[in-house]
N, C-alpha and C positions, 0 to 999 in steps of 0.2 A: 393584403399582408403589409403593403408599404405603409398605408394609413395607420394600422395598428402599431407597427414599429415606431412611427413618428409620435403617436399619442403617448406611447410608453417612454420615449425618450424625453419628450417634453415634461411629463410628469416626474420622471427621475431628475431632470434638471431643476425643476422648481423645488423638489424636496432637498436637493444638495444646496441650493441657494438659501433656502429658509434655515437650514442647519448651520451654514456658514454665518448668516446674519446673527442667529442666536448666540453663536460662539463668540461673537464680538462684544457682546454685553459685558460690561465690567471693565473692558479695556480702555485705555486713554490713547486717543490717536490724534494726528495733526489733520486738520481739514481746511481746504481752500474753499471759502464760503464764496458762491458765485451770483446766486440769484435769490430774490424773495419771491416766495409763492405761498398763497393762502395764509399770510401773516407770520411765516416762518421763513428762515434763511436755509437754503440747500447748498450742498457742496459735496466735494469728493475728497476721500482719503489718499493717500500716497499710492494705494493699489486700486483706486478707482471705485471703492465702495461709496454708494451714495449715502449721505447723512443729511438729516433735517434737525435744525435746532432753533430755539427761540432766540431772537436778537433783532437789531434794527438794521435797516439797509446800510447804514454807514460802515458796518463790518464787511460788506460785499468787497471782494478782492483781497481780503486779508486771509492769512493762515493762522488759525487759532487752535489750541488744545481743546479736545472735546472728550468727555466720558460718555461712552455708549451706555445708555440706560434702558434701551428697548428696541424692539422693532416695529415696523408698520408697513406690511406688505413687502415691497421691494427694496426698502430702505431701512437704515439705522436711525434711531431717534437718539440725539444726543444732548448734553448739558455742557456749555461752554465753561471751562475752569479756568 
């Protein structure tokens, strides 16, 4: 019973997260760019939503305005504006 409840809770959590990330599409947010990963910069919004954008490592450590244009698994994909 415990394992079944745990699986259901994890599945519900994943659905809620995916819905939240989808609802971010179209919004403009401020992102603190922290690191470069796989040719993309990653960072977090003010509410700790992970965001990945195209950019150079010289932007690392800066706060930039980003338009959320999609999602990719557990993070938002954005475009620096």
